[in-house]
Backbone of each chain as ProteinMPNN parsed JSONL, in Angstrom:
{"seq_chain_A": "MKLGDKIRQLREASKLTQGQLANASSVSQGYLSQLENGEVKHPSAAVLLRIAQAMHVGGDELFEAAGYPTVRTLREAYRGYEATVEAELITYLSGLPRDKQRRLLLVLEGMASVLTSNGDSRGDHGWPRGRDSGIPPRSPHKSLEYSRSRN", "coords_chain_A": {"N_chain_A": [[57.536, -20.728, -41.249], [57.197, -24.039, -40.261], [53.845, -25.685, -39.812], [53.626, -27.42, -37.664], [56.203, -26.979, -36.303], [55.373, -24.345, -35.442], [52.981, -24.892, -33.791], [54.246, -26.143, -31.824], [56.062, -24.309, -30.889], [54.465, -22.265, -29.861], [53.194, -23.612, -27.971], [54.761, -24.33, -26.066], [55.949, -21.707, -25.261], [53.341, -21.058, -24.303], [53.766, -22.461, -22.066], [52.716, -25.166, -21.771], [51.913, -28.693, -21.408], [51.954, -31.079, -23.984], [49.698, -32.724, -23.409], [48.025, -31.265, -21.622], [47.457, -29.164, -23.666], [46.087, -30.705, -25.543], [43.938, -31.719, -24.016], [42.695, -29.08, -23.421], [41.925, -28.323, -25.95], [40.189, -30.293, -27.065], [41.343, -32.298, -28.69], [43.06, -35.601, -29.489], [45.886, -36.629, -27.271], [47.494, -38.038, -29.235], [47.003, -37.154, -31.626], [47.687, -34.513, -31.622], [50.465, -34.566, -31.285], [51.36, -35.885, -33.665], [50.463, -33.66, -35.146], [52.321, -31.715, -34.443], [54.644, -33.134, -35.164], [54.448, -32.616, -37.911], [53.142, -34.629, -39.332], [50.435, -34.595, -40.21], [48.6, -34.066, -42.752], [46.51, -32.328, -43.908], [45.16, -30.309, -41.729], [42.182, -29.355, -40.257], [40.363, -26.535, -40.218], [38.898, -25.866, -38.038], [39.788, -27.492, -36.024], [42.388, -26.325, -35.854], [41.767, -23.931, -35.004], [40.689, -24.345, -32.495], [42.853, -25.209, -31.07], [44.408, -22.726, -31.173], [42.884, -21.057, -29.939], [42.948, -22.353, -27.283], [45.655, -21.807, -26.466], [45.559, -19.301, -26.316], [46.054, -17.551, -28.538], [45.91, -16.056, -31.79], [43.989, -17.274, -34.39], [44.916, -16.836, -36.908], [47.71, -17.134, -37.068], [48.389, -19.77, -36.958], [46.768, -20.86, -38.979], [47.926, -19.659, -41.401], [50.351, -20.84, -41.219], [49.282, -23.159, -41.831], [48.821, -23.057, -44.364], [46.274, -21.938, -45.132], [44.246, -19.553, -46.358], [44.389, -16.071, -45.152], [42.875, -12.726, -43.542], [44.923, -11.176, -43.642], [46.844, -12.326, -45.661], [45.578, -12.458, -47.865], [44.996, -9.506, -48.183], [47.694, -8.892, -48.794], [47.958, -10.016, -50.899], [46.173, -8.769, -52.477], [47.688, -6.066, -52.547], [49.801, -6.674, -53.972], [48.588, -6.845, -56.514], [47.766, -4.319, -56.615], [49.996, -3.066, -57.236], [50.811, -3.786, -59.663], [48.563, -3.354, -61.291], [47.136, -0.776, -63.366], [46.83, 2.508, -61.733], [44.691, 4.296, -62.331], [42.7, 2.482, -63.41], [42.2, 0.92, -61.428], [40.819, 2.411, -59.712], [38.677, 3.329, -61.315], [37.465, 0.734, -61.624], [36.893, 0.114, -58.969], [34.705, 1.515, -58.397], [32.553, 0.364, -59.693], [29.829, -1.874, -58.995], [30.008, -5.02, -57.609], [28.586, -7.027, -59.187], [28.714, -6.046, -61.898], [31.418, -5.993, -62.016], [31.854, -8.439, -62.381], [30.476, -9.235, -64.639], [31.95, -7.589, -66.463], [34.373, -8.88, -66.633], [33.537, -11.514, -67.84], [32.836, -10.281, -70.343], [35.528, -9.363, -71.107], [36.864, -11.693, -71.151], [35.581, -13.041, -73.129], [35.846, -11.229, -75.107], [38.579, -11.579, -75.724], [38.622, -14.184, -76.269], [37.061, -14.346, -78.678], [38.596, -12.654, -80.488], [40.809, -14.075, -80.463], [40.042, -16.385, -81.714], [40.597, -18.927, -84.265], [43.283, -18.955, -84.48], [46.725, -18.7, -84.846], [49.972, -20.155, -84.251], [51.966, -18.676, -83.026], [51.405, -17.215, -80.607], [52.384, -14.753, -79.312], [51.066, -12.617, -78.862], [50.403, -11.242, -76.37], [48.026, -11.048, -75.131], [46.447, -11.539, -72.117], [46.089, -14.944, -71.138], [43.083, -17.012, -70.379], [41.214, -17.784, -67.217], [41.633, -20.507, -67.059], [43.574, -20.703, -68.679], [42.69, -21.36, -71.479], [42.486, -20.011, -73.539], [42.911, -19.754, -77.133], [45.687, -18.79, -79.15], [45.738, -15.584, -81.075], [44.836, -14.867, -84.556], [46.599, -13.18, -86.88], [45.816, -9.755, -87.698], [44.919, -7.07, -89.72], [44.163, -4.474, -88.839], [44.693, -4.552, -86.007], [47.262, -5.337, -86.026], [48.526, -3.07, -87.149], [47.758, -0.84, -85.104], [49.077, -1.929, -83.042], [51.701, -1.597, -84.166], [51.822, 0.749, -83.923], [52.668, 1.554, -81.32]], "CA_chain_A": [[57.772, -21.734, -40.28], [56.118, -25.178, -40.538], [52.863, -25.737, -38.842], [54.086, -28.265, -36.556], [56.957, -26.198, -35.401], [54.777, -23.283, -34.872], [52.249, -25.174, -32.731], [55.179, -26.509, -30.61], [56.845, -23.274, -30.282], [53.416, -21.514, -29.209], [52.85, -24.436, -26.759], [56.275, -24.069, -24.991], [55.711, -20.219, -24.759], [52.423, -21.002, -23.007], [54.07, -23.393, -20.786], [51.543, -26.424, -21.641], [52.482, -29.844, -22.135], [51.006, -31.578, -24.955], [48.572, -33.474, -22.808], [47.438, -30.161, -21.266], [47.053, -28.441, -24.805], [45.2, -31.637, -26.282], [42.874, -31.723, -23.501], [42.13, -27.838, -23.584], [41.482, -27.998, -27.317], [39.706, -31.22, -27.457], [42.132, -33.317, -29.596], [43.744, -36.523, -28.744], [47.206, -36.297, -27.407], [48.36, -38.629, -30.393], [46.805, -36.302, -32.736], [48.413, -33.251, -31.472], [51.834, -35.16, -31.455], [51.341, -35.886, -35.14], [50.407, -32.31, -35.605], [53.707, -31.157, -34.133], [55.858, -33.681, -36.09], [54.184, -32.565, -39.273], [52.396, -35.874, -39.857], [49.137, -34.348, -40.496], [48.721, -33.2, -44.197], [45.586, -31.129, -44.052], [44.32, -30.42, -40.739], [40.797, -28.804, -40.44], [40.393, -25.269, -39.629], [38.029, -25.879, -36.758], [40.938, -28.129, -35.016], [43.372, -25.288, -35.691], [41.189, -22.79, -34.223], [40.529, -24.812, -31.111], [44.143, -25.176, -30.531], [44.901, -21.484, -30.964], [42.213, -20.571, -28.665], [43.347, -23.052, -25.978], [47.102, -21.313, -26.392], [45.14, -17.876, -26.203], [46.695, -16.982, -29.518], [44.875, -15.678, -32.787], [43.981, -18.278, -35.159], [45.696, -16.569, -38.131], [49.022, -17.633, -36.987], [48.372, -21.186, -37.198], [45.994, -20.729, -40.64], [48.613, -19.213, -42.398], [51.255, -21.921, -41.294], [48.751, -24.276, -42.483], [48.336, -22.527, -45.956], [44.973, -21.552, -45.468], [44.269, -17.79, -46.836], [43.727, -15.33, -44.017], [42.66, -11.562, -44.201], [46.282, -10.669, -43.913], [47.629, -12.99, -46.774], [44.621, -12.039, -49.036], [45.449, -8.274, -48.437], [48.808, -8.839, -49.117], [47.853, -10.485, -52.57], [45.596, -7.352, -53.206], [48.649, -4.948, -52.561], [50.624, -7.022, -55.2], [47.952, -6.515, -57.712], [47.719, -2.936, -56.724], [51.298, -2.621, -57.881], [50.718, -4.267, -61.118], [47.32, -2.853, -62.425], [47.216, 0.809, -63.437], [46.025, 3.226, -60.643], [43.336, 4.905, -62.72], [41.968, 1.438, -63.809], [41.757, 0.318, -60.231], [39.949, 3.637, -59.296], [37.504, 3.248, -62.131], [36.647, -0.433, -61.323], [36.408, 0.057, -57.864], [33.39, 2.317, -58.267], [31.46, -0.374, -60.128], [29.195, -2.809, -58.208], [30.631, -6.472, -58.051], [28.152, -7.867, -60.355], [29.1, -5.438, -62.97], [32.817, -6.226, -62.438], [31.977, -10.122, -62.798], [30.183, -9.077, -66.046], [33.133, -7.131, -67.264], [35.173, -10.089, -66.583], [32.998, -12.329, -68.764], [33.17, -9.481, -71.65], [36.867, -9.375, -71.482], [37.155, -13.045, -71.61], [34.355, -13.39, -74.334], [36.568, -10.487, -76.201], [39.77, -12.239, -75.867], [38.249, -15.667, -76.892], [36.631, -13.77, -80.093], [39.71, -12.368, -81.134], [41.954, -15.141, -80.679], [40.188, -17.754, -82.45], [41.081, -19.178, -85.669], [44.77, -18.484, -84.421], [47.93, -19.342, -85.23], [50.793, -20.87, -83.094], [52.938, -17.89, -82.376], [51.331, -17.022, -79.084], [52.95, -13.75, -78.872], [50.171, -11.365, -78.74], [50.463, -10.405, -75.27], [46.519, -11.038, -74.48], [46.566, -12.814, -71.155], [45.175, -16.196, -71.266], [41.982, -16.904, -69.689], [41.581, -18.234, -65.94], [42.07, -21.785, -67.136], [44.454, -20.781, -70.019], [42.094, -22.166, -72.608], [42.133, -18.868, -74.951], [43.99, -20.016, -78.227], [46.212, -17.571, -79.758], [45.067, -14.845, -82.197], [45.413, -14.849, -85.94], [47.155, -11.896, -87.395], [44.641, -9.002, -88.172], [45.588, -6.048, -90.167], [44.085, -3.333, -88.045], [45.336, -4.695, -84.835], [48.823, -5.43, -86.306], [48.784, -1.596, -87.287], [47.626, -0.332, -83.836], [50.166, -2.539, -82.342], [53.106, -1.259, -84.521], [52.14, 2.318, -83.681], [52.906, 1.908, -80.044]], "C_chain_A": [[56.732, -22.935, -40.492], [54.889, -25.047, -39.509], [53.142, -26.528, -37.66], [54.937, -27.534, -35.37], [56.356, -24.923, -34.784], [53.9, -23.672, -33.721], [53.141, -25.584, -31.284], [55.746, -25.217, -29.899], [55.788, -22.48, -29.444], [53.06, -22.213, -27.86], [53.861, -24.253, -25.699], [56.04, -22.733, -24.379], [54.582, -20.266, -23.934], [52.57, -21.705, -21.847], [52.972, -24.337, -20.592], [52.335, -27.344, -22.135], [51.587, -30.094, -23.101], [49.845, -32.394, -24.413], [47.61, -32.301, -22.26], [46.686, -29.582, -22.669], [45.897, -29.392, -25.624], [43.911, -31.539, -25.524], [41.98, -30.382, -23.47], [41.57, -27.555, -24.937], [40.849, -29.363, -27.919], [40.061, -32.185, -28.611], [42.806, -34.395, -28.7], [45.294, -36.295, -28.611], [48.044, -36.667, -28.838], [48.071, -37.528, -31.439], [47.586, -34.898, -32.774], [49.945, -33.624, -31.771], [52.186, -35.336, -32.913], [51.309, -34.486, -35.759], [51.88, -31.543, -35.685], [54.751, -31.725, -34.999], [55.511, -33.61, -37.599], [53.548, -33.746, -39.949], [51.082, -35.855, -40.14], [48.981, -33.454, -41.806], [47.882, -32.119, -44.236], [44.693, -30.949, -42.819], [43.248, -29.509, -40.763], [41.088, -27.675, -39.663], [39.891, -25.09, -38.159], [39.174, -26.565, -35.719], [41.83, -26.942, -34.778], [42.978, -24.162, -34.721], [41.158, -23.028, -32.829], [41.833, -24.76, -30.49], [44.727, -23.934, -30.336], [44.14, -20.882, -29.856], [42.63, -21.131, -27.34], [44.844, -22.295, -25.519], [46.723, -19.664, -26.102], [46.021, -17.028, -27.426], [45.631, -16.754, -30.76], [45.086, -16.874, -33.729], [44.817, -18.148, -36.427], [47.099, -17.11, -38.254], [49.123, -19.198, -37.626], [47.526, -21.674, -38.712], [46.961, -20.679, -41.464], [49.809, -20.214, -42.354], [50.58, -23.126, -42.053], [48.455, -24.192, -44.092], [46.952, -22.198, -46.13], [44.875, -20.009, -45.676], [43.727, -17.093, -45.46], [43.461, -13.761, -44.568], [43.942, -10.83, -44.643], [47.051, -11.062, -45.381], [46.812, -12.567, -48.192], [45.128, -10.365, -49.295], [46.854, -8.038, -48.959], [48.82, -8.906, -51.014], [47.358, -9.211, -53.338], [46.614, -6.291, -53.328], [49.515, -5.283, -53.76], [50.043, -6.722, -56.512], [47.87, -4.875, -57.817], [48.956, -2.437, -57.339], [51.402, -3.007, -59.284], [49.478, -3.878, -62.071], [47.337, -1.232, -62.287], [46.246, 1.382, -62.315], [44.711, 3.684, -60.955], [42.255, 3.786, -63.028], [41.293, 0.921, -62.514], [40.416, 1.359, -59.7], [38.499, 3.455, -60.135], [36.641, 1.935, -61.684], [36.078, -0.576, -59.987], [34.991, 0.828, -57.526], [32.451, 1.219, -58.971], [31.001, -1.51, -59.226], [29.912, -4.221, -58.632], [29.986, -7.144, -59.219], [28.606, -7.315, -61.834], [30.536, -5.73, -63.358], [33.004, -7.756, -63.065], [31.578, -9.937, -64.326], [31.304, -8.573, -67.0], [33.91, -8.155, -67.587], [34.837, -10.969, -67.882], [33.29, -11.588, -70.244], [34.595, -9.754, -72.077], [37.412, -10.676, -71.966], [36.547, -13.367, -73.041], [35.444, -12.673, -75.436], [37.833, -11.177, -76.831], [39.788, -13.686, -76.664], [37.952, -15.307, -78.529], [37.889, -13.591, -80.931], [40.953, -13.116, -81.208], [41.518, -16.45, -81.198], [40.516, -17.818, -83.91], [42.682, -18.935, -85.674], [45.628, -19.283, -84.821], [48.938, -19.832, -84.043], [51.735, -19.822, -82.578], [52.721, -17.516, -80.83], [51.975, -15.804, -78.414], [52.355, -12.233, -78.753], [50.206, -10.483, -77.574], [49.204, -10.319, -74.557], [46.959, -11.927, -73.507], [45.702, -13.89, -71.387], [44.033, -16.236, -70.323], [42.312, -17.555, -68.3], [42.314, -19.633, -66.25], [43.235, -22.117, -68.394], [43.942, -21.471, -71.349], [41.75, -21.184, -73.793], [43.373, -19.411, -76.084], [44.319, -18.912, -78.688], [45.544, -16.913, -81.048], [45.577, -14.831, -83.404], [45.862, -13.391, -86.096], [45.874, -11.035, -87.978], [45.289, -7.698, -88.493], [45.519, -4.852, -89.346], [44.838, -3.494, -86.722], [46.818, -4.843, -85.117], [49.112, -3.823, -86.45], [48.796, -0.738, -86.159], [48.926, -0.761, -82.793], [51.595, -1.919, -82.733], [53.342, 0.177, -84.336], [52.705, 2.68, -82.203], [54.26, 1.37, -79.533]], "O_chain_A": [[55.573, -22.735, -40.855], [54.986, -24.358, -38.493], [52.756, -26.063, -36.588], [54.7, -27.436, -34.166], [56.793, -24.483, -33.72], [53.94, -22.977, -32.706], [52.828, -25.404, -30.107], [55.874, -25.071, -28.683], [56.163, -22.029, -28.361], [52.711, -21.604, -26.849], [53.582, -24.033, -24.521], [55.939, -22.596, -23.16], [54.621, -19.636, -22.877], [51.836, -21.678, -20.859], [52.343, -24.409, -19.536], [53.212, -27.175, -22.982], [50.526, -29.474, -23.17], [48.992, -32.697, -25.247], [46.406, -32.431, -22.478], [45.457, -29.559, -22.737], [44.965, -28.876, -26.24], [42.865, -31.316, -26.135], [40.752, -30.461, -23.488], [40.789, -26.614, -25.08], [40.951, -29.574, -29.127], [39.232, -32.746, -29.329], [43.075, -34.235, -27.509], [45.957, -35.871, -29.558], [48.892, -35.977, -29.405], [49.02, -37.061, -32.069], [47.997, -34.335, -33.789], [50.574, -32.891, -32.533], [53.275, -34.937, -33.325], [52.005, -34.18, -36.727], [52.401, -30.976, -36.646], [55.623, -31.028, -35.518], [56.073, -34.316, -38.436], [53.472, -33.746, -41.178], [50.481, -36.913, -40.328], [49.236, -32.25, -41.813], [48.322, -31.012, -44.547], [43.548, -31.401, -42.85], [43.524, -28.608, -41.555], [41.832, -27.669, -38.683], [40.378, -24.341, -37.312], [39.337, -26.043, -34.616], [42.033, -26.556, -33.626], [43.693, -23.626, -33.874], [41.501, -22.179, -32.007], [41.919, -24.26, -29.369], [45.546, -23.84, -29.421], [44.693, -20.269, -28.943], [42.654, -20.401, -26.349], [45.134, -22.221, -24.324], [47.592, -18.892, -25.697], [46.577, -15.959, -27.172], [44.528, -17.291, -30.663], [46.189, -17.407, -33.852], [45.348, -19.122, -36.96], [47.594, -17.475, -39.32], [49.814, -19.595, -38.565], [47.743, -22.713, -39.335], [47.031, -21.555, -42.325], [50.315, -20.467, -43.448], [51.205, -23.92, -42.756], [47.984, -25.064, -44.822], [46.472, -22.184, -47.264], [45.604, -19.312, -44.97], [42.777, -17.539, -44.817], [43.724, -13.462, -45.733], [44.076, -10.114, -45.635], [47.697, -10.263, -46.059], [47.32, -12.403, -49.301], [45.565, -9.997, -50.385], [47.11, -6.983, -49.54], [49.349, -8.262, -51.919], [47.819, -8.714, -54.366], [46.434, -5.524, -54.274], [49.939, -4.392, -54.496], [50.725, -6.405, -57.486], [47.902, -4.264, -58.885], [48.916, -1.374, -57.958], [52.194, -2.4, -60.005], [49.422, -4.05, -63.289], [47.527, -0.611, -61.241], [45.155, 0.892, -62.023], [43.748, 3.583, -60.194], [41.059, 4.061, -62.933], [40.116, 0.562, -62.461], [39.285, 0.984, -59.388], [37.4, 3.454, -59.58], [35.437, 1.98, -61.433], [35.042, -1.201, -59.762], [34.352, 0.672, -56.486], [31.292, 1.384, -58.591], [31.911, -2.126, -58.671], [30.301, -4.469, -59.773], [30.627, -7.725, -60.093], [28.818, -8.077, -62.778], [30.948, -5.758, -64.518], [33.846, -8.181, -63.856], [32.289, -10.442, -65.195], [31.527, -9.06, -68.108], [34.165, -8.383, -68.769], [35.64, -11.134, -68.8], [33.865, -12.181, -71.157], [34.878, -10.263, -73.161], [38.196, -10.813, -72.905], [37.183, -13.943, -73.925], [35.862, -13.29, -76.415], [38.085, -11.318, -78.028], [40.651, -14.151, -77.41], [38.518, -15.891, -79.453], [38.155, -14.286, -81.911], [41.936, -12.824, -81.889], [42.239, -17.448, -81.214], [40.672, -16.824, -84.618], [43.287, -18.746, -86.729], [45.408, -20.453, -85.133], [48.507, -19.831, -82.889], [52.356, -20.162, -81.571], [53.62, -17.508, -79.989], [52.121, -15.75, -77.193], [52.906, -11.141, -78.613], [50.081, -9.26, -77.641], [49.131, -9.665, -73.517], [47.671, -12.899, -73.756], [44.575, -13.69, -71.84], [44.064, -15.409, -69.412], [43.478, -17.885, -68.084], [43.422, -19.882, -65.775], [43.629, -23.182, -68.87], [44.691, -22.04, -72.143], [40.993, -21.418, -74.735], [44.571, -19.426, -75.802], [43.509, -17.987, -78.74], [44.932, -17.561, -81.897], [46.805, -14.783, -83.48], [45.402, -12.517, -85.362], [45.013, -11.6, -88.652], [46.106, -7.204, -87.716], [46.534, -4.202, -89.096], [45.585, -2.585, -86.361], [47.576, -4.378, -84.267], [50.029, -3.385, -85.755], [49.694, 0.1, -86.078], [49.532, -0.039, -82.001], [52.489, -1.741, -81.906], [54.404, 0.788, -84.459], [53.112, 3.802, -81.9], [54.624, 1.609, -78.382]]}, "seq_chain_B": "MAEYMDRAALAEKIDPELLQMLGRMPRRQQRQVLLLLMVVDNLVYEMMRERRLREDTE", "coords_chain_B": {"N_chain_B": [[52.812, 7.145, -48.832], [50.395, 6.955, -47.721], [48.696, 7.254, -49.698], [49.411, 5.22, -51.183], [48.157, 3.175, -49.572], [45.505, 4.003, -49.882], [44.95, 3.212, -52.408], [45.32, 0.648, -52.231], [43.269, -0.229, -50.686], [41.276, 0.45, -52.413], [41.708, -1.223, -54.44], [40.82, -3.778, -53.215], [38.213, -3.817, -53.241], [37.694, -4.665, -55.639], [36.597, -7.467, -57.911], [38.579, -10.401, -57.215], [39.172, -12.181, -59.402], [38.842, -10.747, -61.647], [40.798, -8.795, -61.286], [42.993, -10.244, -61.208], [43.15, -11.139, -63.944], [43.653, -8.563, -65.069], [46.081, -8.025, -63.967], [47.741, -9.652, -65.317], [48.015, -8.616, -67.696], [49.994, -6.473, -69.786], [51.057, -3.101, -69.152], [50.012, -1.14, -71.02], [47.881, -2.425, -72.337], [46.235, -2.508, -70.211], [45.783, 0.002, -70.052], [44.53, 0.658, -72.343], [42.005, -0.964, -71.799], [41.121, 0.619, -69.957], [40.589, 2.764, -71.433], [38.773, 1.847, -73.368], [36.567, 1.224, -71.571], [35.837, 3.763, -70.628], [35.093, 4.951, -73.232], [32.945, 3.548, -73.649], [31.37, 3.933, -71.624], [30.96, 6.648, -71.882], [29.621, 6.704, -74.37], [27.081, 5.288, -73.536], [26.003, 7.202, -71.752], [25.521, 9.163, -73.652], [23.942, 7.975, -75.268], [21.674, 7.619, -73.546], [20.921, 10.064, -72.986], [20.17, 11.302, -75.274], [17.875, 9.685, -75.565], [16.143, 10.573, -73.337], [15.768, 13.179, -74.216], [14.584, 12.771, -76.49], [12.141, 11.542, -75.499], [11.126, 13.676, -74.059], [10.497, 15.606, -76.007], [8.351, 14.259, -77.183]], "CA_chain_B": [[52.43, 5.848, -48.188], [48.863, 6.9, -47.347], [48.029, 7.261, -51.127], [49.415, 3.645, -51.523], [47.126, 2.453, -48.698], [44.304, 4.184, -50.154], [44.895, 2.404, -53.646], [45.241, -0.606, -52.056], [41.972, -0.291, -50.224], [40.191, 0.448, -53.756], [41.954, -2.845, -55.155], [40.003, -4.829, -52.457], [36.932, -3.651, -53.861], [37.443, -5.311, -57.176], [36.485, -8.964, -57.955], [39.876, -10.805, -57.374], [39.461, -12.661, -60.66], [39.245, -9.563, -62.612], [42.222, -7.909, -60.811], [43.911, -11.204, -61.613], [43.401, -11.115, -65.171], [44.388, -7.338, -65.527], [47.338, -7.942, -63.546], [48.555, -10.399, -66.247], [48.109, -7.517, -69.178], [51.011, -5.335, -69.991], [50.466, -1.838, -68.835], [49.696, -0.441, -72.392], [46.609, -3.174, -72.844], [45.535, -2.174, -69.232], [45.423, 1.521, -70.392], [43.448, 0.439, -73.395], [40.851, -1.581, -71.358], [40.532, 1.946, -69.305], [40.042, 3.91, -72.5], [37.464, 1.414, -73.736], [35.43, 1.394, -70.527], [35.601, 5.059, -70.445], [34.347, 5.248, -74.287], [31.501, 2.796, -73.564], [30.77, 4.786, -70.555], [30.519, 8.015, -72.639], [28.446, 6.4, -75.236], [25.978, 4.702, -72.935], [25.613, 8.399, -71.436], [25.041, 10.001, -74.831], [22.664, 7.447, -75.746], [20.533, 7.89, -72.606], [20.695, 11.514, -72.857], [19.468, 11.314, -76.289], [16.681, 9.159, -75.422], [15.336, 11.442, -72.468], [15.569, 14.363, -74.943], [13.394, 12.403, -77.49], [10.824, 11.448, -74.873], [10.425, 15.065, -73.679], [9.898, 16.143, -76.95], [7.342, 13.481, -77.777]], "C_chain_B": [[51.045, 5.981, -48.129], [47.959, 6.856, -48.696], [48.134, 5.788, -51.55], [48.541, 2.81, -50.739], [45.956, 2.612, -49.409], [44.087, 3.369, -51.543], [44.827, 1.022, -53.341], [43.846, -1.175, -51.465], [40.883, -0.38, -51.429], [40.404, -1.036, -54.316], [41.244, -3.865, -54.304], [38.68, -4.716, -52.815], [36.603, -4.266, -55.201], [37.418, -6.932, -57.025], [38.105, -9.613, -58.196], [40.067, -11.383, -58.806], [39.724, -11.7, -61.782], [40.465, -8.848, -62.575], [43.094, -9.037, -61.428], [44.215, -11.097, -62.899], [43.929, -9.792, -65.821], [45.677, -7.377, -65.122], [48.358, -8.664, -64.464], [48.723, -9.686, -67.546], [49.25, -6.793, -68.742], [50.3, -4.232, -69.716], [49.533, -1.234, -69.973], [48.254, -1.299, -72.731], [45.764, -2.534, -71.426], [44.722, -0.623, -69.374], [44.379, 1.476, -71.363], [41.951, -0.274, -72.905], [40.136, -0.17, -70.527], [39.759, 2.697, -70.425], [38.65, 3.224, -73.169], [36.425, 1.375, -72.844], [34.962, 2.903, -70.656], [34.621, 5.535, -71.893], [33.018, 4.756, -74.131], [30.614, 3.693, -72.656], [30.026, 6.008, -71.144], [29.397, 7.569, -73.556], [27.273, 6.036, -74.707], [25.434, 6.253, -72.353], [24.904, 9.315, -72.343], [23.834, 9.393, -75.261], [21.252, 7.77, -74.929], [19.865, 9.429, -72.6], [19.744, 11.834, -73.999], [18.049, 10.966, -76.346], [15.573, 9.794, -74.314], [14.962, 12.649, -73.33], [14.449, 13.844, -75.805], [12.262, 12.129, -76.762], [10.228, 12.6, -74.239], [9.802, 15.535, -74.734], [8.675, 15.46, -77.473], [6.12, 13.824, -77.105]], "O_chain_B": [[50.416, 5.004, -48.535], [46.781, 6.504, -48.741], [47.229, 5.188, -52.13], [48.174, 1.737, -51.218], [45.282, 1.612, -49.656], [42.971, 2.882, -51.719], [44.306, 0.237, -54.134], [43.399, -2.297, -51.701], [39.879, -1.093, -51.42], [39.506, -1.837, -54.577], [41.098, -4.951, -54.864], [37.984, -5.716, -52.633], [35.49, -4.343, -55.722], [38.08, -7.55, -56.192], [38.746, -9.346, -59.213], [41.101, -11.076, -59.4], [40.599, -11.809, -62.642], [41.071, -8.384, -63.541], [43.965, -8.66, -62.212], [45.399, -10.961, -63.209], [44.533, -9.809, -66.893], [46.508, -6.804, -65.827], [49.561, -8.405, -64.448], [49.496, -10.111, -68.405], [49.487, -6.517, -67.567], [49.088, -4.191, -69.931], [48.376, -0.896, -69.727], [47.485, -0.692, -73.477], [44.638, -2.081, -71.632], [43.612, -0.24, -69.003], [43.389, 2.197, -71.245], [40.923, -0.126, -73.566], [38.926, 0.049, -70.48], [38.608, 3.13, -70.354], [37.649, 3.886, -73.442], [35.293, 1.493, -73.314], [33.768, 3.174, -70.779], [33.646, 6.279, -71.785], [32.037, 5.435, -74.435], [29.466, 4.076, -72.882], [28.846, 6.309, -70.965], [28.288, 8.094, -73.454], [26.277, 6.408, -75.329], [24.239, 6.432, -72.592], [23.972, 10.058, -72.032], [22.833, 10.033, -75.582], [20.149, 8.058, -75.395], [18.729, 9.809, -72.316], [18.714, 12.486, -73.828], [17.178, 11.612, -76.928], [14.367, 9.565, -74.398], [13.84, 13.129, -73.163], [13.396, 14.481, -75.835], [11.218, 12.458, -77.326], [9.045, 12.62, -73.898], [8.634, 15.908, -74.619], [7.955, 16.115, -78.226], [5.063, 13.284, -77.431]]}, "name": "protein", "num_of_chains": 2, "seq": "MKLGDKIRQLREASKLTQGQLANASSVSQGYLSQLENGEVKHPSAAVLLRIAQAMHVGGDELFEAAGYPTVRTLREAYRGYEATVEAELITYLSGLPRDKQRRLLLVLEGMASVLTSNGDSRGDHGWPRGRDSGIPPRSPHKSLEYSRSRNMAEYMDRAALAEKIDPELLQMLGRMPRRQQRQVLLLLMVVDNLVYEMMRERRLREDTE"}
């Protein structure tokens, strides 16, 4: 549901007029009207929180409708990764401190960068691209080709 | 279900960018990363043990 529709729905459920809600959340009635009509592109989290508090609802409902990440959406994203990453690897990595995890990320990206330099244009080596997709394709390498063909 | 929740809780302890990178890898490569980490882990352990033994004998 869009943010404006969500605010209107919650406001009506709280039996508040636009004027009352605007007053209770310290925004102008005009701004609240614009919000409900979807005319505000990026409302601030602070304003959304004040509106939510004035309606006695949790801020997350409005944050999610506005596209802000919340604990719930982040948790869902994590569950998605949990399903796509090997369970044993997750168990192993979760035992490492965060700073070591960051260093491991740099090492893996560095390795991918080294192994894919001087590359051809096939781009079918299967190694995931870097965060910004800046890793060029890898050149054919005998030993790697051999290990790949065995699997 | 409980096991799934436990693993999801473990995933939350992992750096999101690292998890994202691993999530883009095929399963076979993920297992190779795990194998690589375990080999390096073992190598470091052996090196430390050897160094301690050497220090004890000196």
